[in-house]
C-alpha positions in Angstrom: -9.3 18.6 -6.3 -7.1 19.6 -9.0 -3.5 19.5 -8.7 -1.4 21.9 -10.9 2.9 21.1 -11.9 3.4 22.2 -8.8 1.7 19.6 -6.7 2.7 16.6 -9.1 6.6 17.5 -8.9 5.6 17.5 -4.6 3.9 14.0 -5.5 6.5 12.8 -7.1 9.3 14.4 -4.7 7.3 12.5 -1.9 6.6 9.5 -3.6 10.2 8.9 -4.1 11.6 9.4 -0.5 8.5 11.0 1.8 11.1 11.6 4.3 11.9 14.7 2.8 12.2 17.9 4.3 10.5 21.4 3.2 14.0 22.6 2.5 14.5 19.2 -0.1 11.4 19.9 -1.4 11.6 23.2 -1.8 14.6 22.4 -4.1 12.8 20.1 -5.8 9.1 21.6 -6.2 10.3 25.2 -6.7 8.5 26.7 -4.4 9.4 27.6 -0.4 9.9 25.3 2.5 6.4 26.4 3.9 4.6 26.4 1.0 5.3 23.0 0.2 4.7 22.0 3.2 1.2 23.1 3.4 0.7 21.9 0.4 1.6 17.8 0.9 -0.5 18.5 4.4 -3.7 19.2 1.8 -3.0 16.6 -0.2 -2.8 14.1 3.1 -6.1 16.1 4.0 -7.6 15.5 1.1 -6.6 11.8 0.4 -4.1 12.1 -2.8 -1.8 10.2 -0.5 -3.1 7.8 1.1 -0.5 6.6 3.9 2.9 6.9 3.8 4.9 4.2 4.7 8.1 2.1 5.3 8.8 -0.7 2.4 10.6 -3.8 3.6 12.4 -6.4 1.5 10.7 -9.3 2.1 13.8 -11.7 1.9 15.3 -9.8 4.5 12.6 -10.7 6.9 12.1 -14.2 5.9 9.9 -13.9 2.6 11.7 -15.6 0.2 8.7 -17.0 -1.9 6.2 -14.6 -3.9 3.7 -15.8 -6.0 0.9 -14.9 -8.0 -2.6 -16.7 -7.4 -5.4 -16.2 -9.4 -8.9 -17.3 -7.5 -12.1 -18.4 -9.4 -15.0 -18.8 -7.1 -17.9 -21.1 -7.1 -20.8 -18.2 -7.3 -20.6 -14.6 -8.4 -23.2 -13.8 -5.9 -22.2 -10.6 -3.6 -22.6 -12.3 -0.3 -20.0 -15.0 -1.7 -17.1 -12.3 -3.1 -17.6 -9.7 0.0 -16.6 -12.6 2.2 -13.6 -13.7 0.4 -12.4 -10.2 0.4 -12.7 -10.8 4.0 -10.8 -13.1 4.1 -7.7 -12.0 1.9 -7.7 -8.5 4.0 -7.0 -10.6 7.1 -4.6 -12.9 5.4 -0.8 -11.9 6.8 0.2 -13.8 3.5 -1.9 -12.0 1.1 0.3 -8.3 0.2 -1.9 -7.2 -2.5 -5.8 -8.4 -4.0 -7.3 -7.1 -6.7 -11.0 -8.2 -8.0 -10.5 -8.5 -11.7 -12.3 -8.6 -14.9 -13.0 -11.7 -17.4 -12.8 -15.8 -16.1 -10.7 -15.9 -12.7 -12.5 -13.5 -9.9 -9.2 -12.5 -8.4 -5.8 -12.0 -8.9 -3.7 -12.3 -5.5 0.1 -11.4 -4.8 1.1 -13.5 -2.1 4.6 -13.2 0.2 5.7 -16.4 2.5 8.5 -18.1 4.1 8.7 -21.2 2.1 6.1 -23.6 0.4 5.3 -25.6 3.6 3.8 -21.8 4.5 2.0 -21.4 1.3 0.5 -24.9 1.0 -1.0 -23.6 5.0 -2.4 -20.7 3.5 -3.7 -22.5 0.3 -5.8 -25.2 2.7 -6.7 -22.3 5.5 -8.0 -20.2 2.8 -9.2 -22.2 -0.6 -10.7 -25.0 0.1 -13.9 -23.4 1.1 -16.9 -24.6 -0.3 -17.3 -21.1 -2.4 -13.6 -21.5 -3.7 -14.1 -23.2 -7.5 -10.2 -23.4 -8.5 -6.9 -21.4 -8.0 -4.1 -21.1 -9.9 -0.5 -20.5 -8.7 2.5 -19.2 -10.6 6.1 -18.6 -8.1 7.6 -15.8 -8.9 11.3 -16.5 -10.2 12.7 -13.2 -10.4 10.8 -9.7 -9.7 12.3 -7.5 -12.6 10.2 -4.4 -11.7 8.6 -3.6 -8.5 7.0 0.0 -8.0 5.0 1.6 -5.9 5.3 5.0 -7.0 2.0 6.5 -9.2 2.8 8.9 -12.3 1.5 12.3 -11.9 3.7 14.2 -14.1 2.1 15.1 -17.1 -1.4 14.2 -15.7 -0.3 10.4 -15.7 0.8 10.3 -18.8 4.1 8.9 -19.4 6.8 11.5 -20.5 8.8 11.4 -23.7 
């Protein structure tokens, strides 16, 4: 689907606050409230808007530690990789999981309450026959955290 400038402005506005009313969107986008709502619905139906969620502060719910974990699998076989992906999708501690190129096979973002919970997580998921090694980096400070995707100017940064 080809996005025009109105779609891009609408996506920017919805990424900042998906609860905006048609009137609020109209003021930001430059279309009527009804047109904004129709376009937003089309963006949902075509999958450009994947889902709309609430972002919870991890510390507010007892998730005080974040880790970046690099995992290298024992063998690069599709079945092994697929099983690891399934386990990561099911693990509530795993916030993000990326299959990457290079020496490491996967990079995870993990959120836990404390080191004891992290140790239990690693014992449950990393001491499997197909995990060769993993390296954990504990996050000291979250410097930037964004969930928005740049859509203005076809994804190129604004000058």
